[in-house]
N, C-alpha and C positions, 0 to 999 in steps of 0.2 A: 259266722263262719264263711267269710268272703273268700277264703283259700287264695287262690292265685289272682283273683279279681276279674275273671271272665264277665260275670254278670255285672259287676260293678262299671267295668269299662263300657259294656253294651248300654247300660241305662244312662250313663254320662254322656256318650256319644249322641244320644237322642234328646240331650238337654236337661236331664234330670241332675239335681244336686245330690251327690252321692256321699254317704258315710259308709264305709266298709269295716266291719270289725271280725277279728278272729283271735282267738286264745293261743294261737301258735305263731311266733316268731318267724319261722321259716316260711310259711304261706304268705305272711305279709311282706317279707323280703321278695319274693317272686312277685307280688301284686305291685310293689314299689318299683321294681325294676320296669315292669310293663309300663307303669304310670311314666317313667322317665322317657321310655320310647314313644308313647302315645301322646305325651304333651297335655293329657286331660287334667281336670281339677277334681281329684278324689281325695276326701279326708280318710285315709286308713288308721285305724286305731287298733293296739293291742288291748282288748277288753273283751269281757263277757257281756251278753244282752243284759243280764240282771245289773251289772255295775253300770250300763250305759243307761237303763232306765231309771236309775236313781239320779243321774245327772240330767237327763233330758226327756222326762215323761211328757207325753203329748206333743213332741216335736216334729214327728214326721207324717207324711201324707200316706206313705207305702212302707211297709216293712216286709222283707223276704227272709224266710227261714228255710233254706233249700237243702236237703240231703245232710242235715245236721242232727235232727231229733233222734235218729237211731244211734247216735254216738255219744249223747250225753247221759249222766247217771239219772237226772232228774227232768224228764221231758215236760212235765206239768210246769215246772219252774220257768224253763225256757218259753214256753207258750204263753204264761202269765207275763213274762217280761216283754215279749212282743206286743201284747196286748197294752201294756203300759206306755210302750214307746209311740205308738200310733195314736194321732188325735182323733177325736170323736168324727166319725164319719169316713175315717181313713181305712185302708185296706191291709189285710195281712195274709200274706201267701206262704203256705207250707208245702213242702215235698218230702216224702219219706218213703219207706218200704213196708209193705204189709208183713205181717207174721202169719204165716201158713205153710203147708208142705210145698205148694207151687213156688212160693217166693224163696223158700230155702232152696228149692232146686236151681231156680233161674239166678236169683241174686247171689247166692253164695257158690254153690257148686259149678253153675255155668260161668258167671262173670268173673270169678275169682280163681278156679280151678281147672275149668276146661278152656275158655277163651282168653284167659290171662288179661282181661279189661282192667281189673283192679289189683292190687296186691292182695296176696293171701292173708286172711285174717282181718281184712278191712271191716266186715260185718260180723256181728254176734247176733244169732238168731233170737235170743231172749230179749235183745234191746230193740228188735223190729216192732212196729207199732201198728196195730189193726185200726182201721178207720173209726170203728166205734170208740176206740180208747182216745183217739185224737179229737174226735168230735166232743167227747166228754171234757177233755182239757180245755177245748175252745171255750164250751159254754161255761166252764168254771172261771175262765179269764174275762167273761162277758163279751165273747165274739159271736156274732152270728155267721153260721156258715151259709154261704152263698152257692157255692158250686163244688163239686167233686169230679175229677177226672183222673183216668188212669194214663199211664205213659207206657209205651211199648217200643221195643227195639228189635229189628231184624239183623241178626250178625252177618248174613249173607250180603244183603244190600247196604248195611251199615246206615240204615234209615230208622229214625225214631218219629214217633207220631202219638198224638193225643188220641185217646179212645175212652169208651165207657168201662174197660177192664181195670178194675182197681185192685186185683189179686196180687200184683207184684209191686210196681211202682205207682204212686198216686200223688195228686196234688189237691190241696184244699184252699179255696178262695174265700176269705172270711172279711167280715166288716165289724168295726167297732160302731155300735149304735150311736147316732148323734146325740142323743140324750145322755150319753155315758160321760162319766167324769174320769179324768185320768188318775 
């Protein structure tokens, strides 16, 4: 879910060889437009992670899956595909939204209806993922959890920061064991 390519471009600017995938043609069109303006070399593809994993298992040093899991019908399948894509010893990063009353209040009511940071209906409470659920998906996919961090946002100062509070937005840093096979 590379969307408009913001992370893909940032990684490419820092010297990474980047493949950005998305299931939507509209976000990829935006990403490709940015690519024309930036002159960077990024391989954007209309694809699912599962399809790419069938083509290129074990091909990547780092895989990021940010703010996508809470939008897909089968998060475990996506976690597994990410694990297949990364080489042994490689890292996979996930970011998603926790499922609890606080996250409902902040991520749906606050971000979508009060602050209008996101279009209404962007998130469905039932699709949000508790850290214990994501940890289970990662273990099942053969990934070792290395770190968990929360992300917070102050709408007054418009400042984001990392924290130990995983009650709303959170990130997982995982790694595929070196002795793992693709």
